[in-house]
Steps between C-alpha positions, in 0.01 A plus 500: 500500500679547168622858463668653193697821550627711210796717601770420758565850628473586867124438519497187287791345686349588841172330416659199330733440796223535757250278321752231409599473867132446582488203263322655204588392144678807358609574144699819446554655157794739461627655175857559625719199425751617763240477774353160416790284626538670843121506546470130428769435765335720765136410450307177535321586176500443128688794345461554126676749277267692271244775458174459689303647211585197286248216472785258428675590825177482699433151367846392616387566858164326439290809542182301438544345847566827686280617788653848518691708246680824580703727270735729691765608248602864474326535159126567527419387147675165548306445820166582339556281195621211717186529711276506192664178384453345844131586477479324164644188663233517771712582807253568787684791666717754316701792642697770317739759640495835318727800538334757272269701721266549203410132530403540867168679453148362530466476120800269473380290791180439302702423187711252698190308606396472135844357423466243779744670736384475862742753648698791355751612757701821475800503741500879517139512617549222756816664640336844522208354695735325744709814547190700591403236759845502663518881497165531676598257778772691689790292631394172333751305293235271348130565449209303355127551538234229499125468538434822308751688719357397836791267585864609472821300491804703604870450558681733742873504562571506875737786577734529798260727688185303426328379820437157345873418480574231758148384580341164413202461271295383797583825678406687182159333507452602863585861412245517220209520740176566312682526165562173317770409254653175376876488458559311176878483496832638618773560243853503642826499307363335184305244702124509549291292737136473596555581868374359829409673822844462660691646203661833582487808278851638442632830373529491122223241456218560257173428677215396269145509630135527396239718664179691439576817307285707734717394796836571337545857634455376858736207442764728350472730802520215751805339346701798390477443127526874441158573362517847357296679246648514151464844343807580290629260234796547265529267200818451301430374148235634265440184296161337489533352849598834654227681309238246604599515867509881499154523340344259751658672803400847375141379468521404866585864577860432602778745416708343224821606327651303211856529371638388165825577321339505153363843411256366237360255751459780756302702247274199441449454875420868551229477233342179631528520879269734686608610847850352468820706506732388218874560543770457236790358705727204571425286804854551628475880487513572875450874459179447306376242748558742784346791312190291435460410867640150529524545878118538516434200274310215661572250220764508226431257216765408238347338190755552222607209278834462682502282814830634627391859447171440682679354801770770508254788465274349766787487748605852405147631551483344846836650591366839393197467728229294325309299760458190284643371171355249255689365199390318189743207465498229234804288589412236764832539683440870545149449640642323804809722525339844485303485829810389690683821399219742579235493225166464676318300231576352159243431230586235241329512158589134456328400824196722447441352155557143620247550782231608255571199276528231769144566614392324179722200569388416850243228556185580690319830467773759562344846521828693539859440597831670570860379511748598768849549355702460819381144555342401167179441692147555372190646659184367339134590543303182434131421488413211735304241295168362621615138463817542710556251783655770720170682560354530848813393685709722730820606328704343777353159405569510127839439345591830338803423280837547669650830385160667459272700725141619466532868590152640439150400396232710330147368568240720336586846627680372813881488517624229735861492624491137607631301790487125551131498587374661178354285225483531122162510324403452136536826310758651739793686349813380680827693481790255526874563533707215359870430457605359159522141616137507626330648194394167347364377834303823545350459153389148589375614841259752344402294196 
């Protein structure tokens, strides 16, 4: 597949690097002359200096041959114009990132279709949605929902007092009893493997698994994942992400407080958020945190524009009594660092945006997907085609690509957590966990 990417920021670079490693033909357009040389050295891609909204530049990268075009610069108007030009050249699939929330409404989605843009993606909206999911799954470090919410993929960090520390995955299966789950991976000290029955779960591991959503409370209780009801949430940062998260949680009848250091922003929040307490304060103001009941807070969420501040304030909130802390973190090195020093979960705008975009790149009919930062893995929900040669055979007899595992199957209204005897049928929705090196093989497997 020939892919043209306009903008080599965090999202553009992430996607270009990932797709070039998978063997796709990548052309990357970047306006900064200082970036072009280092990018050309790092990436197995054509890197061109220029503005993506220029027809001359687009012709340099042979846009007429492109299968997918995406504009992900930090200037909305450049992205939109570049996509309009791509449509004129007949590119089949076109994606634009937008930052202005005014472009995120239903009216603009309709306008985008008229302009030939297949997907308008707003990072703030995507991040807010992911934050709400993680907040509403107590104790989880990673969360994704599939099959209309009936199947969940979760990552839990194994603490020192967790009863799973020290047991093998075979023993875990024996303990499950009537409740079924599929362990997709273990992440340990920057290394992630698709495990086998004799692998042992160790303290500090992140255990990733898939299960039926309806059985999750019982599984959490059995395995000491600390299932507790979330009632009180405190949000630091009153920007659009914080406002969006607060509004959604308040609609779910949770008790929400939001802090911001900007008085004008607090006045805006007070006027637009019903049922949310708005507090004008700094996140490092311990007296205010204590006065506002930080010790009774179930989840503290830091979503300012400063990574370091989000991490610091999250740790401070936990020290003051918050049960759980979640931080918005953009820098990749911080995403892996923060959990090791006490932050319970990190949400990456870069990764959330890349997940939404990569769905359009994958071969086969990908219904939804999520990326897992700790191991750069993907979880994909794929439609099983009628002409596939893997139909009607027990899973233990077909060669699922190494580094991948089929974790769940939706057949009609039935959710199947499979073992080796289960078979795939045409029209099934299969949820597959795959490490980076197995992505291409999984695409071929389900094509």
